[in-house]
C-alpha positions in Angstrom: 26.8 -3.2 -86.3 23.6 -4.8 -88.0 24.0 -4.9 -91.7 21.5 -3.0 -93.7 19.1 -6.0 -94.5 19.3 -6.7 -90.9 18.4 -3.6 -90.1 15.1 -3.6 -92.4 14.2 -6.3 -90.7 14.4 -5.2 -87.1 12.6 -2.1 -88.1 9.8 -4.1 -89.3 9.6 -6.4 -86.1 10.3 -3.7 -83.7 7.1 -1.6 -85.2 4.9 -4.6 -85.0 2.9 -3.5 -87.7 1.0 -7.1 -88.7 -0.9 -7.0 -85.1 -2.3 -3.4 -85.9 -5.8 -3.1 -85.0 -6.7 -2.5 -88.5 -5.5 -5.4 -90.1 -6.2 -7.7 -86.9 -10.2 -6.5 -87.3 -10.3 -7.2 -90.8 -8.7 -10.7 -90.5 -11.3 -11.3 -87.4 -14.2 -10.2 -89.3 -15.1 -7.5 -86.9 -14.5 -4.5 -89.4 -17.8 -3.2 -90.2 -17.8 -2.9 -94.1 -19.1 0.6 -94.0 -16.4 2.1 -91.7 -13.8 0.0 -93.7 -14.8 2.0 -96.9 -14.8 5.3 -95.3 -11.1 4.7 -94.0 -10.2 3.8 -97.5 -11.8 6.6 -98.7 -9.2 8.5 -96.5 -6.3 6.5 -97.7 -7.2 7.5 -101.0 -5.7 10.8 -100.3 -2.4 9.4 -99.2 -2.4 7.6 -102.1 -2.8 10.2 -104.4 0.0 12.4 -102.4 2.8 10.0 -102.1 4.1 10.4 -105.2 4.8 14.5 -104.3 7.2 14.3 -101.7 8.9 11.5 -103.7 9.5 13.8 -106.5 10.7 16.4 -104.0 13.3 14.0 -102.7 14.4 13.1 -106.1 15.8 16.6 -106.5 18.0 16.4 -103.3 19.8 12.9 -104.3 23.0 14.1 -105.4 24.2 11.7 -108.3 21.9 10.9 -111.5 22.4 7.3 -111.0 21.0 7.3 -107.7 18.3 9.8 -108.4 16.9 7.8 -111.3 15.7 5.0 -109.0 13.6 7.2 -107.2 12.4 9.1 -110.7 11.1 5.5 -112.1 9.0 5.3 -109.1 7.5 9.1 -109.4 6.9 7.5 -113.2 5.4 4.6 -112.2 3.1 6.4 -109.6 1.6 8.2 -112.7 0.9 5.2 -114.7 4.2 5.7 -116.8 2.5 8.3 -118.5 -1.0 6.7 -118.9 -3.1 8.5 -116.1 -5.7 6.1 -116.4 -3.3 3.6 -115.0 -2.0 5.8 -111.9 -2.3 4.5 -108.7 -5.4 7.5 -107.7 -7.3 6.1 -110.7 -6.6 2.3 -109.4 -7.8 3.3 -106.0 -10.8 5.1 -107.2 -11.8 2.1 -109.4 -11.4 -0.3 -106.1 -13.6 2.2 -104.1 -16.1 2.1 -106.9 -15.9 -1.9 -106.9 -16.3 -2.2 -103.4 -18.9 0.4 -102.3 -20.0 2.1 -105.2 -18.1 5.2 -104.5 -17.7 7.9 -106.9 -14.7 10.4 -107.4 -17.3 13.1 -106.4 -18.3 11.3 -103.5 -14.6 10.9 -102.5 -13.8 14.7 -103.3 -16.6 16.1 -101.1 -15.3 14.1 -97.9 -13.5 16.2 -95.4 -9.6 15.2 -95.0 -9.3 13.5 -91.4 -6.2 14.9 -89.2 -4.3 11.4 -89.4 -4.1 11.7 -93.1 -2.9 15.4 -93.1 -0.4 14.4 -90.1 1.0 11.3 -92.3 1.1 13.8 -95.8 2.5 16.4 -93.8 5.4 14.5 -91.9 6.3 12.6 -95.6 6.8 16.5 -97.0 8.4 17.9 -94.6 11.0 15.1 -94.2 11.6 14.9 -97.7 12.1 18.7 -98.4 13.8 19.4 -94.9 15.8 16.6 -93.9 18.9 14.7 -95.0 17.9 13.3 -98.1 19.1 9.7 -96.8 16.7 10.0 -94.1 13.8 10.6 -96.6 14.9 7.6 -98.8 14.5 5.7 -95.6 11.3 6.8 -94.9 9.7 6.2 -97.8 11.4 2.8 -98.7 10.0 1.1 -95.6 6.8 2.3 -96.3 6.8 1.1 -99.7 8.2 -2.5 -98.2 5.2 -2.4 -95.7 2.8 -1.6 -98.1 3.5 -4.6 -100.4 2.8 -6.9 -97.1 -0.2 -4.7 -96.2 -1.8 -4.6 -99.7 -1.5 -8.6 -99.4 -3.3 -8.6 -96.0 -6.1 -6.4 -97.2 -6.7 -8.0 -100.5 -7.0 -11.3 -98.6 -9.2 -9.9 -95.7 -11.4 -8.2 -98.5 -12.0 -11.3 -100.5 -12.5 -13.6 -97.3 -15.4 -11.3 -96.3 -16.5 -11.6 -99.6 -16.6 -7.8 -100.4 -15.1 -8.5 -103.7 -13.7 -11.2 -105.5 -10.2 -12.2 -106.3 -11.1 -11.7 -110.1 -12.5 -8.2 -109.2 -9.9 -7.1 -106.8 -7.8 -4.1 -107.9 -4.8 -1.9 -106.9 -4.2 -3.9 -103.7 -3.5 -7.2 -106.0 -1.2 -4.9 -107.9 0.5 -3.6 -105.1 1.5 -6.9 -103.4 4.1 -7.7 -105.8 4.9 -4.1 -107.3 5.8 -2.4 -104.0 8.7 -5.0 -103.2 10.3 -3.7 -106.5 9.5 0.0 -105.4 11.3 -0.6 -102.0 14.3 -2.2 -103.5 14.6 0.7 -105.5 14.9 3.0 -102.7 17.0 0.9 -100.4 19.2 0.4 -103.6 20.1 4.1 -103.1 21.0 3.4 -99.4 23.2 0.8 -99.5 26.6 3.0 -100.5 26.1 5.6 -98.2 25.1 3.3 -95.1 28.5 1.6 -95.8 30.6 4.7 -95.8 30.0 6.0 -92.3 28.3 5.5 -89.0 26.7 8.8 -89.3 24.7 8.2 -92.5 23.7 4.8 -91.0 22.3 6.7 -87.7 20.4 8.8 -90.4 19.2 5.9 -92.3 17.9 4.0 -89.6 16.1 7.4 -88.1 14.3 7.6 -91.7 13.4 3.7 -91.7 12.1 3.9 -88.2 10.2 7.2 -88.5 8.4 5.8 -91.9 7.7 2.6 -90.2 6.3 4.2 -87.0 4.2 6.9 -89.1 2.9 4.5 -91.6 1.7 2.2 -88.5 0.2 5.2 -86.9 -1.7 6.0 -89.7 -3.7 3.0 -89.9 -4.2 3.0 -86.3 -5.4 6.5 -86.5 -8.0 5.6 -89.2 -9.0 2.5 -87.3 -9.9 4.6 -84.1 -11.8 7.0 -86.1 -13.3 4.4 -88.4 -17.0 5.6 -87.6 -16.0 9.5 -87.6 -18.9 10.5 -90.6 -20.3 14.0 -90.6 -23.6 14.6 -91.4 -22.6 15.5 -94.9 -20.4 12.5 -95.4 -23.1 10.2 -94.3 -25.4 11.8 -97.1 -23.1 11.3 -99.7 -23.2 7.3 -98.9 -25.0 5.6 -101.7 -28.1 4.2 -100.2 -28.2 1.2 -101.9 -24.6 -0.3 -100.6 -24.8 -2.9 -98.5 
Protein backbone atom coordinates (compact mmCIF):
# COMPACT_ATOMS: atom_id res chain seq x y z
CA UNK A 1 0.00 0.00 0.00
CA UNK A 2 1.31 3.45 -0.91
CA UNK A 3 1.48 5.96 1.89
CA UNK A 4 -0.36 9.22 1.38
CA UNK A 5 2.60 11.38 0.35
CA UNK A 6 3.84 8.74 -2.08
CA UNK A 7 0.38 8.64 -3.65
CA UNK A 8 0.39 12.41 -4.17
CA UNK A 9 3.77 12.25 -5.90
CA UNK A 10 2.56 9.35 -8.04
CA UNK A 11 -0.56 11.25 -9.13
CA UNK A 12 1.46 14.34 -10.07
CA UNK A 13 3.96 12.28 -12.06
CA UNK A 14 1.30 10.18 -13.78
CA UNK A 15 -0.60 13.28 -14.89
CA UNK A 16 2.60 14.67 -16.44
CA UNK A 17 1.21 18.20 -16.24
CA UNK A 18 4.69 19.72 -16.40
CA UNK A 19 4.84 18.75 -20.07
CA UNK A 20 1.49 20.34 -20.88
CA UNK A 21 1.82 22.27 -24.15
CA UNK A 22 0.57 25.41 -22.40
CA UNK A 23 3.69 25.55 -20.23
CA UNK A 24 6.08 24.18 -22.85
CA UNK A 25 5.09 26.95 -25.28
CA UNK A 26 5.54 29.58 -22.61
CA UNK A 27 8.99 28.18 -21.86
CA UNK A 28 10.17 28.03 -25.48
CA UNK A 29 8.77 31.46 -26.42
CA UNK A 30 6.27 30.24 -29.02
CA UNK A 31 3.20 31.34 -27.04
CA UNK A 32 1.98 34.59 -28.63
CA UNK A 33 1.38 37.29 -26.05
CA UNK A 34 -2.15 38.15 -27.20
CA UNK A 35 -3.13 34.48 -27.17
CA UNK A 36 -1.63 34.03 -23.71
CA UNK A 37 -3.53 37.02 -22.38
CA UNK A 38 -6.77 35.73 -23.87
CA UNK A 39 -6.34 32.38 -22.10
CA UNK A 40 -5.54 34.19 -18.87
CA UNK A 41 -8.74 36.23 -19.17
CA UNK A 42 -10.57 32.91 -19.31
CA UNK A 43 -8.60 31.59 -16.35
CA UNK A 44 -9.89 34.54 -14.32
CA UNK A 45 -13.34 32.93 -14.42
CA UNK A 46 -11.88 29.80 -12.81
CA UNK A 47 -10.06 31.89 -10.19
CA UNK A 48 -13.17 33.74 -9.00
CA UNK A 49 -15.27 30.55 -9.04
CA UNK A 50 -12.87 28.36 -7.06
CA UNK A 51 -13.99 29.43 -3.58
CA UNK A 52 -17.63 28.46 -4.27
CA UNK A 53 -17.19 24.66 -4.50
CA UNK A 54 -14.72 24.97 -1.64
CA UNK A 55 -17.38 26.58 0.56
CA UNK A 56 -19.95 23.94 -0.42
CA UNK A 57 -17.44 21.20 0.38
CA UNK A 58 -16.69 22.64 3.82
CA UNK A 59 -20.34 22.20 4.81
CA UNK A 60 -20.07 18.44 4.16
CA UNK A 61 -17.01 17.80 6.31
CA UNK A 62 -18.21 16.02 9.46
CA UNK A 63 -16.01 17.49 12.21
CA UNK A 64 -15.17 21.08 13.11
CA UNK A 65 -11.42 20.51 13.41
CA UNK A 66 -11.27 19.23 9.81
CA UNK A 67 -13.80 21.76 8.53
CA UNK A 68 -11.78 24.71 9.75
CA UNK A 69 -8.86 23.72 7.49
CA UNK A 70 -11.08 24.30 4.46
CA UNK A 71 -12.81 27.39 5.85
CA UNK A 72 -9.39 28.99 6.35
CA UNK A 73 -8.81 28.65 2.64
CA UNK A 74 -12.23 30.08 1.77
CA UNK A 75 -11.41 33.09 3.95
CA UNK A 76 -8.04 33.52 2.28
CA UNK A 77 -9.63 33.39 -1.19
CA UNK A 78 -11.64 36.44 -0.11
CA UNK A 79 -8.60 38.39 1.02
CA UNK A 80 -9.33 37.64 4.69
CA UNK A 81 -12.24 40.07 4.50
CA UNK A 82 -10.39 42.69 2.43
CA UNK A 83 -11.89 42.13 -1.01
CA UNK A 84 -9.25 44.28 -2.67
CA UNK A 85 -6.72 41.63 -1.63
CA UNK A 86 -8.88 38.71 -2.77
CA UNK A 87 -7.61 36.43 -5.48
CA UNK A 88 -10.04 37.79 -8.07
CA UNK A 89 -8.83 41.34 -7.44
CA UNK A 90 -5.14 40.45 -7.65
CA UNK A 91 -5.76 38.54 -10.88
CA UNK A 92 -7.56 41.53 -12.41
CA UNK A 93 -4.55 43.67 -11.50
CA UNK A 94 -2.30 41.10 -13.17
CA UNK A 95 -4.39 41.30 -16.37
CA UNK A 96 -4.25 45.08 -16.28
CA UNK A 97 -0.48 45.12 -15.88
CA UNK A 98 0.27 42.57 -18.57
CA UNK A 99 -2.20 43.78 -21.18
CA UNK A 100 -4.19 46.81 -20.12
CA UNK A 101 -7.24 44.61 -19.58
CA UNK A 102 -9.98 46.17 -17.46
CA UNK A 103 -12.70 44.49 -15.44
CA UNK A 104 -15.22 45.64 -18.06
CA UNK A 105 -13.14 43.94 -20.78
CA UNK A 106 -13.19 40.69 -18.81
CA UNK A 107 -16.89 40.82 -18.03
CA UNK A 108 -17.72 41.33 -21.72
CA UNK A 109 -15.99 38.08 -22.69
CA UNK A 110 -17.88 34.89 -23.46
CA UNK A 111 -17.03 31.99 -21.17
CA UNK A 112 -15.19 29.23 -23.01
CA UNK A 113 -16.56 25.70 -22.60
CA UNK A 114 -13.24 24.45 -21.20
CA UNK A 115 -13.67 26.73 -18.19
CA UNK A 116 -17.34 25.90 -17.72
CA UNK A 117 -16.50 22.18 -17.77
CA UNK A 118 -13.79 22.73 -15.13
CA UNK A 119 -16.02 24.82 -12.86
CA UNK A 120 -18.96 22.44 -13.22
CA UNK A 121 -16.80 19.42 -12.38
CA UNK A 122 -15.58 21.11 -9.20
CA UNK A 123 -19.10 22.08 -8.15
CA UNK A 124 -20.65 18.71 -8.93
CA UNK A 125 -17.98 16.77 -7.08
CA UNK A 126 -18.00 19.06 -4.05
CA UNK A 127 -21.78 18.90 -3.69
CA UNK A 128 -22.66 15.36 -4.81
CA UNK A 129 -19.67 13.12 -4.09
CA UNK A 130 -18.12 11.87 -0.86
CA UNK A 131 -16.35 14.68 0.95
CA UNK A 132 -12.95 12.95 0.77
CA UNK A 133 -13.21 12.88 -3.03
CA UNK A 134 -13.84 16.63 -3.12
CA UNK A 135 -11.05 17.41 -0.67
CA UNK A 136 -8.61 15.30 -2.69
CA UNK A 137 -9.68 16.99 -5.91
CA UNK A 138 -9.27 20.55 -4.61
CA UNK A 139 -6.11 19.73 -2.67
CA UNK A 140 -4.23 18.39 -5.69
CA UNK A 141 -5.33 21.40 -7.75
CA UNK A 142 -3.87 23.71 -5.10
CA UNK A 143 -0.67 21.66 -5.08
CA UNK A 144 -0.35 21.79 -8.86
CA UNK A 145 -1.08 25.51 -8.96
CA UNK A 146 1.82 26.30 -6.66
CA UNK A 147 4.18 24.80 -9.23
CA UNK A 148 2.23 26.17 -12.19
CA UNK A 149 2.39 29.68 -10.69
CA UNK A 150 6.17 29.48 -10.53
CA UNK A 151 6.29 28.23 -14.14
CA UNK A 152 3.98 30.93 -15.49
CA UNK A 153 5.66 33.69 -13.49
CA UNK A 154 9.08 32.64 -14.75
CA UNK A 155 7.85 32.51 -18.34
CA UNK A 156 6.28 35.96 -18.17
CA UNK A 157 9.46 37.49 -16.79
CA UNK A 158 11.66 35.71 -19.35
CA UNK A 159 9.43 36.97 -22.18
CA UNK A 160 9.78 40.48 -20.63
CA UNK A 161 6.00 40.88 -20.51
CA UNK A 162 6.38 41.96 -16.87
CA UNK A 163 9.31 42.46 -14.56
CA UNK A 164 9.80 40.59 -11.32
CA UNK A 165 8.90 43.79 -9.47
CA UNK A 166 5.61 44.24 -11.32
CA UNK A 167 4.58 40.58 -11.20
CA UNK A 168 1.44 40.09 -9.15
CA UNK A 169 -0.77 37.12 -8.25
CA UNK A 170 1.54 34.38 -9.53
CA UNK A 171 4.40 35.37 -7.24
CA UNK A 172 2.02 35.07 -4.29
CA UNK A 173 0.55 31.71 -5.27
CA UNK A 174 3.89 30.03 -5.85
CA UNK A 175 4.26 29.77 -2.07
CA UNK A 176 0.72 30.29 -0.80
CA UNK A 177 -0.81 27.28 -2.53
CA UNK A 178 1.70 24.89 -0.98
CA UNK A 179 0.21 25.89 2.37
CA UNK A 180 -3.30 25.64 0.96
CA UNK A 181 -2.73 22.14 -0.38
CA UNK A 182 -1.25 21.07 2.96
CA UNK A 183 -4.47 22.23 4.65
CA UNK A 184 -6.52 20.02 2.33
CA UNK A 185 -4.20 17.05 2.63
CA UNK A 186 -4.24 17.29 6.43
CA UNK A 187 -7.99 16.64 6.30
CA UNK A 188 -7.35 13.42 4.37
CA UNK A 189 -4.59 11.79 6.39
CA UNK A 190 -6.79 10.27 9.09
CA UNK A 191 -9.47 8.85 6.75
CA UNK A 192 -6.73 7.63 4.39
CA UNK A 193 -5.22 5.55 7.17
CA UNK A 194 -8.61 4.32 8.39
CA UNK A 195 -9.77 2.07 5.54
CA UNK A 196 -9.07 0.79 2.07
CA UNK A 197 -12.41 2.22 0.92
CA UNK A 198 -11.34 5.71 1.98
CA UNK A 199 -8.00 5.24 0.25
CA UNK A 200 -9.81 4.34 -2.96
CA UNK A 201 -12.07 7.42 -2.77
CA UNK A 202 -9.18 9.74 -1.93
CA UNK A 203 -7.13 8.45 -4.86
CA UNK A 204 -10.17 8.96 -7.09
CA UNK A 205 -10.35 12.60 -5.98
CA UNK A 206 -6.64 13.22 -6.41
CA UNK A 207 -6.53 11.72 -9.89
CA UNK A 208 -9.70 13.47 -11.03
CA UNK A 209 -8.50 16.86 -9.79
CA UNK A 210 -5.10 16.47 -11.44
CA UNK A 211 -6.70 15.35 -14.70
CA UNK A 212 -9.32 18.07 -14.92
CA UNK A 213 -6.81 20.81 -14.07
CA UNK A 214 -4.29 19.55 -16.61
CA UNK A 215 -7.08 19.28 -19.19
CA UNK A 216 -8.14 22.87 -18.49
CA UNK A 217 -4.73 24.20 -19.49
CA UNK A 218 -4.55 21.88 -22.50
CA UNK A 219 -7.97 23.09 -23.61
CA UNK A 220 -7.09 26.74 -23.13
CA UNK A 221 -3.99 26.26 -25.23
CA UNK A 222 -5.89 24.50 -28.04
CA UNK A 223 -8.42 27.34 -28.07
CA UNK A 224 -5.91 30.16 -27.54
CA UNK A 225 -6.86 31.98 -30.74
CA UNK A 226 -10.60 31.70 -30.11
CA UNK A 227 -11.62 35.34 -30.14
CA UNK A 228 -15.01 36.40 -31.42
CA UNK A 229 -15.40 39.63 -33.36
CA UNK A 230 -16.90 41.19 -30.24
CA UNK A 231 -14.00 40.01 -28.10
CA UNK A 232 -11.39 41.26 -30.57
CA UNK A 233 -13.01 44.69 -30.59
CA UNK A 234 -12.49 44.87 -26.84
CA UNK A 235 -8.73 44.36 -26.97
CA UNK A 236 -6.85 47.62 -26.28
CA UNK A 237 -5.56 48.75 -29.68
CA UNK A 238 -2.29 50.06 -28.23
CA UNK A 239 -1.34 46.76 -26.63
CA UNK A 240 1.86 45.21 -28.08
